[in-house]
C-alpha positions in Angstrom: -17.7 21.4 38.9 -21.3 22.4 38.1 -20.1 25.4 36.1 -17.7 23.2 34.2 -20.5 20.9 33.1 -22.6 23.9 32.0 -19.6 25.2 30.0 -19.4 21.8 28.3 -23.2 21.9 27.5 -23.9 19.1 29.9 -21.3 16.8 28.5 -20.4 13.9 30.8 -17.0 13.6 32.3 -14.7 11.0 30.6 -14.9 7.6 32.1 -11.9 5.8 33.7 -11.7 3.7 30.6 -11.5 6.8 28.4 -8.8 8.3 30.5 -6.8 5.0 30.4 -7.0 4.9 26.6 -5.9 8.6 26.3 -3.0 7.9 28.7 -2.0 4.9 26.6 -2.2 7.0 23.4 -0.1 9.7 25.0 2.5 7.1 26.1 2.6 5.6 22.6 2.9 9.0 20.9 5.8 10.0 23.2 7.6 6.7 22.7 7.3 7.0 18.9 8.4 10.6 18.9 11.4 9.7 21.0 12.4 6.9 18.6 11.9 9.1 15.6 14.1 11.8 17.2 17.0 9.3 17.2 17.0 9.3 13.4 15.3 12.5 12.3 17.0 15.6 13.6 15.7 19.2 13.4 12.3 18.2 12.0 10.4 18.0 15.4 7.2 19.8 14.1 7.0 17.7 11.0 7.5 14.5 13.0 4.8 15.6 15.5 2.3 16.2 12.7 3.2 13.0 10.9 2.5 11.0 14.1 -0.8 12.8 14.7 -1.8 12.0 11.1 -1.1 8.3 11.5 -2.5 7.9 15.0 -5.7 9.6 13.9 -6.0 7.2 10.9 -5.5 10.0 8.4 -3.0 10.7 5.6 -0.6 13.5 5.0 1.0 15.6 2.3 4.6 16.9 2.7 5.8 19.6 0.5 9.5 20.4 0.3 12.6 20.5 -1.9 14.5 17.3 -2.5 16.9 16.3 0.3 14.8 17.0 3.4 14.8 13.3 4.4 11.2 12.7 3.6 11.8 9.1 2.6 14.0 8.5 5.6 11.3 9.9 7.9 8.6 7.6 6.6 10.9 4.6 6.5 11.8 5.3 10.1 8.2 5.6 11.1 7.5 2.2 9.6 10.4 0.6 11.5 9.3 2.3 14.8 5.8 0.9 14.3 7.0 -2.5 12.9 4.9 -2.1 9.8 5.4 -2.8 6.1 6.6 0.1 4.0 6.7 0.7 0.3 7.8 3.8 -1.7 6.1 4.6 -5.0 7.9 7.0 -7.3 5.1 8.8 -9.2 5.9 9.7 -12.7 3.9 11.0 -15.7 3.7 7.5 -17.3 2.7 5.6 -14.1 -0.5 3.6 -14.7 -3.1 2.6 -12.0 -2.1 -1.1 -12.3 1.5 -0.1 -11.6 0.5 0.7 -8.0 -2.5 -1.6 -7.4 -1.2 -4.8 -9.1 -2.4 -6.8 -12.0 -3.4 -10.3 -13.2 -0.5 -12.1 -14.8 -0.9 -15.2 -17.0 0.9 -18.1 -15.3 1.4 -21.7 -16.2 0.2 -24.1 -13.5 1.9 -27.4 -12.4 -0.6 -29.3 -14.6 0.4 -27.2 -17.7 -2.7 -25.1 -17.8 -2.6 -21.3 -18.0 -4.4 -19.3 -15.3 -4.4 -15.7 -14.3 -2.7 -15.0 -11.0 -3.0 -11.6 -9.2 0.4 -10.0 -8.4 0.0 -7.4 -5.7 1.3 -3.9 -6.4 3.3 -1.7 -4.0 0.1 -0.2 -2.5 -0.3 -3.4 -0.5 1.7 -2.2 2.5 0.8 -0.6 5.8 2.7 2.6 5.1 3.1 4.1 1.6 5.3 6.9 0.5 3.7 8.4 -2.6 6.7 10.4 -3.8 6.0 13.4 -6.1 2.3 12.7 -6.3 1.8 15.8 -8.4 3.7 14.3 -11.4 1.3 11.4 -12.0 -1.8 11.2 -14.3 -5.3 11.7 -12.8 -6.3 8.0 -13.3 -3.4 6.9 -11.2 -4.1 9.5 -8.6 -7.7 8.3 -8.5 -6.5 4.7 -7.8 -4.5 6.0 -4.9 -7.4 8.1 -3.6 -9.6 5.0 -3.7 -7.1 3.2 -1.5 -6.8 6.1 0.9 -10.5 6.6 1.3 -11.9 3.1 1.1 -8.8 1.1 2.3 -9.3 -1.2 -0.7 -8.4 -1.3 -4.4 -10.5 -2.4 -7.4 -8.6 -4.6 -9.9 -10.3 -6.3 -12.8 -13.7 -5.7 -11.1 -12.6 -7.3 -7.8 -12.4 -5.4 -4.6 -9.2 -6.2 -2.7 -8.8 -5.1 0.9 -5.5 -3.4 1.9 -3.6 -4.2 5.1 -4.5 -2.3 8.3 -3.4 0.1 9.4 -3.1 1.9 6.1 -1.3 5.2 5.9 -0.2 7.3 2.9 2.3 10.0 3.1 2.4 11.9 -0.2 5.2 14.2 -1.1 5.2 17.1 -3.6 8.2 19.2 -4.6 7.7 22.8 -5.3 6.7 23.5 -9.0 10.1 24.8 -10.0 11.9 21.8 -8.5 12.2 18.2 -9.9 13.4 15.5 -7.6 
């Protein structure tokens, strides 16, 4: 054991609490992987990497031709985890407010007009950003703010996103359009 500690540069052995958390994470991972395998067939490595990304609080980019069940995979993940899911189809004319939301002028019960914020599709736990390479840089920037900061800025206001927050972006090969 002494040689093991020297090999780890004197690092302490994990506590019982750490081991319990790791065991719980392994159980959760295996359970999610098993549930996903009931829907997604033949994509075991992709499912594994997708689960690792979400459990490590990261994001992921899937590249592939249309028809590989990318949308089904992310939708299934949201159902397995009981989380909200939205799909955003990125297009060359998509504006940042199309994903973050915007203020809409509404008439109140008293007959006055007030701005009311209407949330965009980014306000979900799991986002499928489909064909992210097709959208303008300003819209990509709004998505990147959400991914990094877990909030969006709309009309000078910072609005938090639901937790957990996970983005799976897809990109078709250059020659393909989906």
